[in-house]
C-alpha positions as CSV (number, residue, x, y, z in Angstrom):
1,X,0.0,0.0,0.0
2,X,1.5,3.3,-1.0
3,X,1.4,6.5,1.1
4,X,-1.6,8.0,-0.7
5,X,-3.7,4.8,-0.2
6,X,-2.7,4.7,3.5
7,X,-3.7,8.4,3.9
8,X,-7.0,7.8,2.2
9,X,-7.6,4.8,4.4
10,X,-6.9,6.8,7.6
11,X,-9.1,9.6,6.4
12,X,-12.0,7.2,5.8
13,X,-11.5,5.7,9.2
14,X,-11.6,9.1,10.8
15,X,-14.7,10.1,8.9
16,X,-16.4,6.8,9.9
17,X,-15.6,7.7,13.6
18,X,-17.1,11.1,13.0
19,X,-20.2,9.7,11.4
20,X,-20.7,7.4,14.5
21,X,-20.1,10.3,16.8
22,X,-17.1,8.5,18.3
23,X,-14.1,10.4,19.4
24,X,-11.4,10.4,16.7
25,X,-8.2,9.0,18.1
26,X,-6.0,11.6,16.3
27,X,-6.0,15.3,16.0
28,X,-7.9,16.4,12.9
29,X,-6.4,18.8,10.4
30,X,-8.2,22.1,10.4
31,X,-10.2,21.4,7.2
32,X,-11.6,18.2,8.6
33,X,-12.3,19.8,12.0
34,X,-14.3,22.5,10.2
35,X,-16.1,19.8,8.2
36,X,-16.9,17.9,11.4
37,X,-18.4,21.1,12.9
38,X,-20.5,21.6,9.7
39,X,-21.7,18.0,9.8
40,X,-22.6,18.2,13.5
41,X,-24.5,21.5,12.9
42,X,-26.3,20.0,9.9
43,X,-27.2,16.9,11.9
44,X,-28.5,19.0,14.8
45,X,-30.6,21.2,12.5
46,X,-32.1,18.1,10.8
47,X,-32.8,16.5,14.2
48,X,-34.5,19.7,15.4
49,X,-36.7,19.8,12.2
50,X,-37.6,16.2,12.6
51,X,-38.5,16.7,16.3
52,X,-40.8,19.6,15.3
53,X,-42.4,17.6,12.5
54,X,-43.0,14.7,14.9
55,X,-44.5,16.9,17.6
56,X,-46.8,18.6,15.0
57,X,-47.9,15.2,13.7
58,X,-48.5,13.9,17.2
59,X,-50.7,17.0,17.9
60,X,-52.7,16.4,14.7
61,X,-53.3,12.8,15.6
62,X,-54.5,13.8,19.1
63,X,-56.8,16.4,17.7
64,X,-58.2,13.9,15.2
65,X,-58.8,11.4,18.0
66,X,-60.5,14.0,20.2
67,X,-62.7,15.1,17.3
68,X,-63.6,11.5,16.5
69,X,-64.5,10.8,20.1
70,X,-66.5,14.0,20.5
71,X,-68.3,13.3,17.3
72,X,-69.3,9.8,18.4
73,X,-70.9,10.9,21.6
């Protein structure tokens, strides 16, 4: 394995650690550290949107059930 292949393998392993949220065993170069911050921010924003969507849907289901129950009385 040449130096380039080894470097690519190490970079893939580091990115896999980042994707799993595991601590990376080596200090990241600045460009990868920035990318990690961007990925974490994007993940957090997506999680927040999903949480809002889920809460909204839950409220819709509850209102629908309440309406169905009050209509059947």
